[in-house]
C-alpha positions in Angstrom: -5.8 11.5 -24.3 -3.0 11.8 -21.9 -3.5 9.9 -18.6 -1.4 11.8 -16.1 -2.1 9.4 -13.2 -1.1 6.4 -15.2 2.0 8.2 -16.4 2.9 9.1 -12.8 2.4 5.4 -11.8 4.7 4.3 -14.6 7.4 6.7 -13.5 7.0 5.5 -9.9 7.5 1.9 -11.0 10.6 2.8 -13.0 12.1 4.7 -10.1 11.5 1.7 -7.8 13.3 -0.6 -10.1 16.2 1.8 -10.6 16.7 2.5 -6.9 16.0 -1.0 -5.5 12.8 0.2 -3.7 11.0 -3.0 -4.4 8.7 -4.7 -1.9 8.7 -8.4 -0.8 5.5 -10.1 -1.5 4.3 -13.3 0.2 1.0 -14.8 -1.1 -1.5 -17.1 0.5 -3.8 -19.1 -1.7 -7.3 -20.1 -0.5 -8.4 -23.0 -2.8 -12.1 -23.1 -1.7 -12.5 -19.5 -3.0 -9.6 -19.6 -5.5 -8.3 -16.3 -3.8 -4.8 -15.1 -3.4 -4.1 -12.8 -0.4 -0.9 -10.9 -0.7 1.2 -9.6 2.2 3.6 -7.0 0.9 6.3 -5.3 2.9 9.2 -2.9 2.7 12.3 -4.8 3.6 14.0 -1.7 5.0 11.3 -0.8 7.6 9.3 -4.0 7.8 6.1 -2.0 7.2 3.5 -4.2 5.6 0.1 -4.2 3.9 -2.4 -7.1 3.6 -4.3 -7.2 0.3 -7.6 -9.0 -0.2 -7.8 -11.2 2.9 -10.2 -14.2 3.3 -12.6 -15.1 6.1 -13.4 -18.8 6.0 -17.1 -19.4 5.6 -19.0 -22.6 5.5 -22.2 -21.7 3.7 -24.3 -24.9 4.6 -23.7 -24.4 8.3 -23.4 -20.6 8.3 -20.2 -20.8 10.3 -17.2 -18.5 10.0 -13.7 -19.4 11.0 -10.2 -17.9 10.8 -7.7 -20.6 9.6 -6.8 -18.5 6.5 -6.4 -15.3 8.4 -4.5 -17.0 11.2 -1.9 -18.3 8.7 -1.3 -14.7 7.7 -1.0 -13.6 11.3 1.6 -16.2 12.0 3.6 -15.1 9.0 3.5 -11.4 9.9 4.6 -12.1 13.5 7.3 -14.5 12.5 8.7 -11.9 10.0 8.5 -9.1 12.6 6.3 -7.0 10.3 4.2 -4.0 11.3 0.9 -3.9 9.4 0.0 -0.3 8.2 -2.7 -1.2 5.7 -5.6 -3.6 5.3 -6.4 -3.2 1.6 -9.4 -4.3 -0.5 -9.2 -4.0 -4.2 -13.0 -4.0 -4.4 -16.1 -5.4 -2.7 -15.6 -9.1 -3.5 -18.4 -11.3 -4.7 -16.7 -14.6 -4.1 -15.3 -14.5 -0.6 -15.8 -12.8 2.7 -13.1 -10.3 3.9 -11.2 -11.0 7.1 -9.9 -7.4 7.3 -11.7 -6.5 10.6 -10.3 -9.6 12.3 -6.8 -9.0 10.9 -7.0 -5.3 11.9 -8.0 -6.3 15.5 -5.0 -8.7 15.7 -2.4 -6.8 13.7 -3.5 -3.2 13.2 -3.5 -1.3 10.0 -6.0 1.1 8.3 -8.7 -0.4 6.1 -8.7 1.1 2.7 -10.8 0.8 -0.5 -11.6 2.9 -3.5 -14.0 5.9 -3.0 -16.6 4.4 -5.4 -17.5 1.8 -2.8 -20.2 4.2 -2.0 -22.0 3.5 -5.3 -21.7 -0.2 -4.6 -23.2 0.3 -1.2 -26.1 2.3 -2.7 -26.9 -0.4 -5.3 -26.6 -3.4 -3.0 -28.2 -1.6 -0.1 -31.3 -1.5 -2.3 -31.0 -5.1 -3.5 -30.8 -6.3 0.1 -33.4 -3.8 1.3 -31.1 -2.5 4.0 -32.6 0.0 6.5 -31.0 3.2 7.7 -28.6 1.4 10.0 -26.6 0.5 7.0 -25.0 3.8 6.0 -23.9 4.2 2.4 -21.1 6.7 2.8 -18.1 4.4 3.0 -17.5 5.1 6.7 -17.1 1.4 7.4 -13.6 1.9 6.0 -10.7 4.0 7.4 -9.7 5.5 4.1 -11.4 5.9 0.7 -8.9 6.3 -2.1 -9.2 8.4 -5.2 -7.7 7.7 -8.7 -4.1 8.7 -8.7 -3.8 9.1 -4.9 -0.4 8.3 -3.4 0.7 7.0 -0.1 3.8 5.2 1.4 4.5 1.7 2.7 7.5 2.4 4.8 10.0 4.0 2.5 8.3 2.6 -0.7 6.1 4.9 -2.8 2.6 3.6 -3.6 -0.3 4.7 -5.7 -3.8 3.7 -6.7 -5.5 3.7 -10.1 -9.3 3.4 -10.6 -10.0 0.4 -12.8 -13.8 0.1 -13.0 -15.6 -2.4 -15.3 -15.7 -5.6 -13.2 -17.3 -3.4 -10.5 -17.5 0.4 -10.2 -15.2 0.4 -7.2 -12.3 -1.6 -8.5 -8.8 -0.2 -7.8 -5.4 -1.3 -8.8 -2.8 -0.8 -6.1 0.8 -0.1 -7.1 3.5 -0.5 -4.4 7.0 0.0 -5.7 7.3 -2.2 -8.8 4.4 -4.5 -7.8 0.9 -4.1 -9.2 -2.1 -5.7 -7.4 -5.0 -5.8 -9.9 -7.8 -7.4 -7.9 -10.1 -9.2 -10.3 -9.5 -6.9 -13.3 -6.9 -9.3 -14.9 -6.2 -13.0 -14.5 -3.2 -15.1 -15.6 -2.6 -14.7 -19.3 -3.9 -18.2 -20.1 -7.2 -17.5 -18.2 -8.0 -13.9 -19.4 -10.1 -11.3 -17.7 -12.8 -10.7 -15.2 -16.5 -10.8 -15.9 -18.4 -7.5 -16.3 -22.0 -8.4 -15.7 -22.4 -7.6 -12.0 -24.6 -4.5 -11.2 -22.5 -1.5 -12.2 -20.1 -3.6 -14.3 -19.5 -2.8 -18.0 -17.3 -4.7 -20.5 -16.3 -1.5 -22.5 -15.2 0.2 -19.3 -13.3 -2.9 -18.3 -11.4 -2.9 -21.6 -10.3 0.7 -21.0 -9.3 0.0 -17.4 -7.2 -3.0 -18.5 -5.4 -0.9 -21.1 -4.6 1.7 -18.4 -2.7 -1.1 -16.7 -1.1 -2.6 -19.8 0.5 0.7 -20.5 2.6 0.4 -17.4 6.3 -0.7 -17.7 6.7 -4.2 -19.2 8.7 -5.4 -16.2 6.0 -4.5 -13.7 5.3 -7.5 -11.4 1.6 -8.2 -11.5 -0.2 -10.0 -8.6 -3.7 -11.3 -9.2 -6.5 -11.9 -6.7 -7.7 -15.2 -8.2 -6.7 -18.2 -10.3 -8.7 -21.1 -11.6 -6.1 -23.2 -13.4 -6.6 -22.7 -17.1 -7.1 -25.9 -19.2 -3.8 -27.6 -19.5 -2.2 -26.1 -16.4 -1.9 -28.3 -13.3 -0.9 -25.7 -10.7 -2.4 -22.5 -9.4 -0.6 -19.2 -10.3 -1.1 -15.6 -9.3 2.0 -13.7 -10.4 2.9 -12.5 -13.9 4.1 -9.4 -15.6 2.7 -6.6 -17.8 4.8 -7.9 -20.7 3.3 -11.4 -20.4 -0.2 -10.0 -20.2 0.3 -7.9 -23.3 1.9 -10.8 -25.2 -0.4 -13.7 -24.3 -3.5 -12.7 -22.4 -6.2 -14.8 -24.2 -8.7 -12.0 -24.0 -6.7 -8.7 -24.3 -3.3 -9.4 -25.8 -1.9 -6.8 -28.1 -4.0 -6.4 -31.2 -7.4 -7.2 -29.6 -9.7 -4.3 -30.3 -12.3 -2.8 -27.9 -15.3 -3.9 -29.9 -14.0 -7.4 -30.3 -13.3 -7.6 -26.5 -16.8 -6.3 -25.6 -18.5 -8.8 -27.9 -16.4 -11.7 -26.4 -16.9 -10.5 -22.8 -20.6 -10.0 -23.1 -21.2 -13.3 -24.8 -19.0 -15.2 -22.3 -20.6 -13.6 -19.3 -24.1 -14.8 -20.4 -22.8 -18.4 -19.9 -21.4 -17.9 -16.4 -23.3 -18.8 -13.3 -23.2 -16.5 -10.3 -20.4 -17.0 -7.8 -21.3 -19.5 -5.1 -20.8 -17.0 -2.2 -22.0 -13.8 -3.9 -25.0 -13.1 -1.6 -23.2 -13.5 1.7 -20.0 -12.0 0.4 -21.5 -8.7 -0.9 -23.5 -8.2 2.3 -20.3 -8.6 4.4 -17.9 -6.8 2.2 -19.9 -3.7 1.5 -19.7 -3.3 5.3 -15.9 -3.4 5.2 -15.9 -7.1 6.2 -18.1 -6.6 9.3 -20.9 -9.0 9.8 -24.4 -7.6 10.1 -25.4 -6.5 13.6 -27.0 -9.1 15.9 -30.7 -9.1 16.0 -32.8 -9.2 19.2 -31.9 -12.8 19.9 -28.2 -12.1 19.6 -27.8 -13.9 16.3 -26.5 -12.4 13.1 -28.4 -13.1 9.9 -27.6 -12.8 6.2 -30.4 -12.3 3.7 -31.2 -14.5 0.7 -33.1 -12.4 -1.8 -34.9 -14.5 -4.4 -34.9 -14.0 -8.2 -32.7 -10.9 -8.1 -29.4 -11.8 -9.7 
C-alpha cells in the first residue's frame, strides 16, 4: 500500500539535502536516565526546537531540579537562538519532561502527537485521576497529526505517526534530520519495548519500516542509548542506511513474524523503567507537576500491583 505521508517526508528530506536546508543539531545526554535531548536549529534564522527535555528528579527524596535544563538554556542563549518549539516524541516512561520550565525561560509552543489523548485516558484510569485531569490533550499547545507539516525558520518539517512503543509516538523530521524518540535505538542495541499499555510489537515493526523506507542518508537522532555490549561510549546519532544494514532487531531481511516473536519474548524479561510511575503522571500532563493539595504540597501516586 502506498504511504503518501512517508513519501512526502522522503521527498522533503531529499530536497533539504539538495538545497542545503539542513539544521544544526546539538545533543545533551543525561546519563541517569540515558536520555538524549536535542536542540535543533535553522542556521539561517536561528530558530530552534528542543526535543525530549529532561527534568532532574531524585526519586528517594522526591526533589526536582534543573541542572539538565539549565545547560540547554545556557547553550540556547550563547548561540543566540529563538526557541519556537518544545517537542515531545511521546509521553516518556523513563524521565520527567522539563518542557514547561524551558518554555517559561525560552518560549516555544509545546507539541506532541494527537494520540496523547488515548494515553491520557488509559493512564488517567490507572492513576484514578479525578475530573481535574482533563484527557483532551489541552495541556499541550499543539497536537500533531500523521503527515502534518510545519516550519523551523526556513526549514521544512513534518511528523509521522509511529505507534507500537506507545500509541502516541511520533517521529519528527526537520530538514534531513529524523528524531525517532524511543522507536529505534543504535543499530547495535536494537528497538524499543512494546509491552506498555497500548503498545504492540507488530505495530512497532510496521512503524519502524515506515522510517526505514526514508532516504538512506537521513540523519537519525535517538532519544536513548544504553551502550550495547562491547561499546564503551554512549551514542545517539546514526543513519537510515546503518539501521537497515545492521540493526540487531530489524535489519534488512528480518520478517514481521520473527520480529514480533523476538520482541514479545524479550519484553517478558524486562523490568519496568525505574521512573515509570512518576514520569507518566507528569508527562501525560505536558510536563506539569500535579496541582498542590490543601497543604500546598504536590504528590505523585504509587499504585500497587498494576504494571
